[in-house]
Structure formats: structure tokens, C-alpha cells
TORMI-731741 format. One record per residue (C-alpha): residue in three letters; x negated, y, z negated. Coordinates in steps of 0.2 Angstrom, whole numbers, padded with zeros to 4 digits, always signed. Each point is the difference from the previous one (the first is absolute). Example, Ala and Ser with C-alpha at 12.3 -4.5 7.8 and 13.67 -1.06 7.14 Angstrom:
Ala-0062-0022-0039
Ser-0006+0017+0003
% end
This chain:
Unk+0261-0164+0231
Unk-0006+0010+0015
Unk+0007+0001+0017
Unk-0012-0014+0005
Unk+0004-0013-0010
Unk+0018+0002+0005
Unk-0007-0001+0020
Unk+0008+0019+0002
Unk-0008+0014+0004
Unk+0001+0013-0011
Unk+0012+0013+0010
Unk+0011-0013-0002
Unk+0000-0005-0017
Unk+0001+0018-0006
Unk+0017+0000+0013
Unk+0005-0015-0011
Unk-0004+0007-0019
Unk+0009+0018+0006
Unk+0014-0011+0006
Unk+0002-0009-0016
Unk-0002+0017-0010
Unk+0015+0007+0010
Unk+0010-0015-0002
Unk+0000+0000-0018
Unk-0003+0018-0004
Unk-0015-0002-0011
Unk-0020+0004+0000
Unk-0007-0018+0002
Unk-0019+0004+0000
Unk-0011+0015-0005
Unk-0018+0004+0008
Unk-0014+0000-0015
Unk-0019+0004+0000
Unk-0003-0020+0000
Unk+0015-0003+0017
Unk+0019-0003-0003
Unk+0007-0007-0013
Unk+0019-0003-0004
Unk+0014+0011-0007
Unk+0010-0006-0017
Unk+0014-0003+0016
Unk-0013-0011+0011
Unk-0003-0010-0015
Unk+0017-0004-0004
Unk+0004-0002+0019
Unk-0015-0013-0002
Unk+0009-0010-0013
Unk+0016+0000+0012
Unk-0010-0005+0015
Unk-0010-0014-0012
Unk+0018-0007-0004
Unk+0005-0001+0017
Unk-0016-0009+0006
Unk+0002-0012-0016
Unk+0019-0004+0007
Unk-0005-0002+0016
Unk-0014-0012-0006
Unk+0011-0008-0011
Unk+0011-0005+0016
Unk-0016-0006+0011
Unk-0005-0011-0017
Unk+0019-0006-0001
Unk+0000-0007+0017
Unk-0018-0010-0003
Unk+0006-0008-0016
Unk+0013-0008+0010
Unk-0013-0010+0008
Unk-0003-0018-0006
Unk-0017+0004-0005
Unk-0004+0017-0004
Unk-0016+0009+0010
Unk-0009+0018-0003
Unk-0013+0006-0012
Unk+0001+0004-0018
Unk-0013+0010-0009
Unk-0004+0000-0019
Unk-0012+0011-0010
Unk-0011-0009-0015
Unk-0013+0008-0011
Unk-0015-0011+0000
Unk+0002-0009-0015
Unk+0017-0005+0004
Unk-0003-0005+0018
Unk-0015-0011-0006
Unk+0012-0009-0011
Unk+0017-0001+0011
Unk-0006+0003+0020
Unk-0005-0019+0004
Unk+0020-0007-0010
Unk+0008+0014+0009
Unk-0007-0002+0018
Unk+0002-0019-0001
Unk+0018-0002-0005
Unk+0003+0015+0012
Unk-0007-0009+0016
Unk+0010-0016-0007
Unk+0017+0010+0000
Unk-0001+0011+0015
Unk-0012-0008+0011
Unk+0004+0012+0015
Unk-0004+0015-0013
Unk-0014+0010-0004
Unk-0005+0005-0015
Unk-0014+0016-0005
Unk-0008+0002-0015
Unk-0008+0017-0006
Unk-0010+0002-0014
Unk-0003+0016-0009
Unk+0002+0010-0016
Unk+0016+0004-0006
Unk+0000+0017+0005
Unk-0005-0003+0017
Unk+0011-0016+0002
Unk+0015+0013-0006
Unk-0004+0014+0012
Unk+0001-0013+0015
Unk+0016-0006-0009
Unk+0008+0015+0003
Unk-0009+0004+0018
Unk+0010-0014+0007
Unk-0017-0010+0002
Unk+0004-0015-0012
Unk+0018-0009-0002
Unk-0005-0006-0019
Unk-0012+0004-0012
Unk-0005-0006-0018
Unk-0006+0016-0009
Unk-0008+0001-0019
Unk+0009+0016-0009
Unk+0006+0009+0014
Unk+0006+0016-0004
Unk+0019+0002+0005
Unk+0009+0007+0016
Unk+0015+0003+0009
Unk-0005-0010+0016
Unk-0004-0015-0009
Unk+0009-0016-0008
Unk-0011-0006-0014
Unk+0003-0015-0009
Unk-0014-0007-0016
Unk-0005-0017+0002
Unk-0012+0000-0015
Unk-0007+0007-0014
Unk-0017-0003-0005
Unk-0008+0005-0018
Unk-0016+0009+0004
Unk-0015-0008-0011
Unk-0018+0004-0003
Unk-0014-0011+0007
Unk-0019+0001-0006
Unk-0015-0012+0001
Unk-0002+0002-0020
Unk+0011-0004-0014
Unk+0016+0010-0002
Unk+0012+0000-0014
Unk+0017-0009+0006
Unk+0010+0015-0001
Unk-0005+0020+0005
Unk+0007+0014-0003
Unk+0000+0011+0015
Unk-0011+0014-0009
Unk-0013-0013-0002
Unk+0001-0005+0018
Unk-0003+0018+0004
Unk-0016-0002-0008
Unk-0008-0013+0010
Unk-0011+0001+0013
Unk+0011-0004+0015
Unk-0001-0004+0019
Unk+0016+0004+0008
Unk+0007+0002+0020
Unk+0001+0019+0005
Unk+0014+0011+0000
Unk+0013+0000+0007
Unk+0000-0019-0003
Unk+0018-0004-0009
Unk-0009-0010-0015
Unk-0011+0015-0003
Unk+0015+0012+0001
Unk+0011-0010-0010
Unk-0016+0000-0015
Unk-0004+0017+0001
Unk+0020+0004-0002
Unk+0001-0009-0016
Unk-0017+0008-0007
Unk+0001+0018+0006
Unk+0013+0005-0009
Unk-0009-0009-0018
Unk-0014+0012+0007
Unk-0010-0014+0001
Unk-0014+0001+0013
Unk-0005-0018+0008
Unk-0019-0002+0000
Unk+0000-0007+0018
Unk-0019-0005+0006
Unk+0002-0005+0016
Unk+0015+0001+0013
Unk+0003-0014+0011
Unk+0014-0005+0010
Unk-0001-0020+0004
Unk+0006-0008-0016
Unk-0013-0015+0005
Unk-0013+0011-0001
Unk+0007+0009-0016
Unk+0001-0018-0007
Unk-0017-0003+0004
Unk-0007+0016-0007
Unk+0009-0007-0017
Unk-0009-0016+0002
Unk-0019+0008+0000
Unk+0005+0010-0016
Unk+0001+0015+0009
Unk+0016+0007-0007
Unk+0015-0007-0006
Unk+0018+0004+0011
Unk+0018-0001-0003
Unk+0011-0010+0014
Unk+0015-0008+0002
Unk+0002-0019-0009
Unk+0000-0009+0016
Unk-0016+0008+0005
Unk-0009-0014-0011
Unk+0003-0010+0014
Unk-0013+0009+0011
Unk-0014-0003-0012
Unk-0013-0009+0007
Unk-0014-0002-0013
Unk-0003-0016-0008
Unk+0002+0009-0017
Unk+0016+0005-0003
Unk+0005+0019-0005
Unk+0004+0006-0018
Unk+0019+0006+0002
Unk+0009+0012-0013
Unk+0017+0005+0001
Unk+0004+0019-0001
Unk+0015+0005-0012
Unk+0004+0017-0006
Unk+0005+0002+0011
Unk+0005-0017+0011
Unk-0003+0004+0019
Unk+0006-0008+0015
Unk-0002+0003+0019
Unk+0014-0005+0011
Unk-0001-0009+0016
Unk+0014+0006+0012
Unk+0009-0007+0016
Unk+0003+0017+0010
Unk+0011+0001+0017
Unk+0005+0017+0009
Unk+0019+0003-0001
Unk+0001+0005+0018
Unk-0007-0014+0006
Unk+0016-0014+0004
Unk-0003-0019-0009
Unk-0004-0015+0012
Unk+0000-0019-0004
Unk-0017+0003+0001
Unk-0002+0012-0012
Unk+0014-0005-0010
Unk-0011-0017-0002
Unk-0018+0008-0003
Unk+0008+0010-0011
Unk+0006-0016-0011
Unk-0016-0008+0003
Unk-0010+0014-0008
Unk+0010+0000-0016
Unk-0005-0020-0002
Unk-0016+0003+0003
Unk-0003+0013-0011
Unk+0009-0007-0014
Unk-0012-0016+0004
Unk-0015+0010-0001
Unk+0004+0012-0011
Unk+0015-0003-0009
Unk-0008-0011-0016
Unk-0011+0015-0005
Unk+0013+0014+0000
Unk+0019+0000-0002
Unk+0010-0004+0018
Unk+0012+0014+0004
Unk+0016-0003+0010
% end
């Protein structure tokens, strides 16, 4: 963060950094060809600083929660397919419960939402198959089986090796679904026959309906199908592949009445919209 962002002059900022390094007895920053980077000691101090700010936030949140009607704002991140299914219920029920508070829903790919959550831009996020992070607390909500969808007949069950031989339209990397599928195929020496890469699930299904290619999606994606003729569906076995729908919050961020309520409502909505297609998890 530069001096201008802190509303300080550069000499004043440099003096404060020098005093901080003198007090801690550690070198906190080093200059590189790309600018200034934190040292290992600087990153360690940053963790402590965030903890201190989190405690201050918790104190303020505790005072706010003593009001009869909580106010404030909460921001939740949702992947587009989840947002399409859950946002209306989420916002409507939040407004009924907390008329003096505001809720913001941010849509994006799971990887981007995870970055925003770690950076502090989100309070809560729902993610597909995120990698673990020491900064995040994660809870698996639902596990869904992946299935093959096509406009031409399929056997009811297909081995993964057979699926890899089909012309497929899939989301491009680093989409979580694409990574999950390749995590299963690559160790087996199977190469996916991807003939088109499309980000939007609705567009993927439109291409399947036109007979361009088959696809592999979570079972609940069938709800997004809009063509009059239903697709042919095949379960994948050898192995069965399930994705994970995960509820994530920053570990350093204090829980509030608003966040606890939104977390519980998100669990309920995920179970309602996805639980019947997969296996609900605690």
C-alpha cells in the first residue's frame, strides 16, 4: 500500500516503517526490481496485525449486536449457477429479517470468489471444490455426482474412459468443474476430447441441445435445461465423481448476528436446491 493510499507523505511513511523495524528488531520489507515486498518477518507481523484489527472489529460488532434491530452490510459471493438458484430467496428473507441492514451478492467463478474472501472483500462465499487455505474456515454443504448429458442416446452408466472419448463442451480452466474432471482423468492417462470451451453453463447446455457435443456437469445442472427435448443422461462410474459445494468464511473475521443468520440460511437453501441431487454434509 503506497503513501498516498494512507494519506501520508513518502518520507513520513518511510520513517514509520523504520521505527517499526527498530521496535521489532526485524527487517520487514525488501526492495526488488518490481518494487517493495514483505519479508518473512513482515508477513508474520501482518498476521498479528490482522488479528488485532479483527479483535477491534469484533468489539464493534458486539456493540452493534446489542441494538434491537441490527444494521450494517454483509457481502456474500456466489458462483453464477448458485446465484441463479438462491439469490432471490436469500435477499428476500434477509430483508424480512433485517429491514435496517443491507446485503450484497457478488457473482464470480469460485477461484475469484476465494481470492476476494481472503482479501477481505467478502464476508461469506459459496465455492465449488476450493483448495484448502489456512486463512479460511470451510464447511462442505453438498456433494453432487457428475453426469454426462447429450442430445443423442447414451447408456445409463458410462465408465470414465468412455466419457473421455466423447466430443465434449466444457468450461475452460481454471473452472473448478474442469479441474475436478481432469484430476480424475490425467492420472489414468486419459485425455479429454474437448471440442469447445464455454464459461456459461446455460451456453454449454444450449450447445448440447444443438448436438454440437456432449458435456459433463453436476446432476442439478439439468434444471438449467431450456430446450423442449430433454437430454440423455448417463451416470459416470469407475469412478463415480462428486463435486463439493463449500461454505467458506475468513477465520480472522468476527461472527456477527447478520453473518450467523446468513450462514444458516445459506445452508438451508443449499440443501433445498442441491441436497436431493447429492449427499448433504454436516
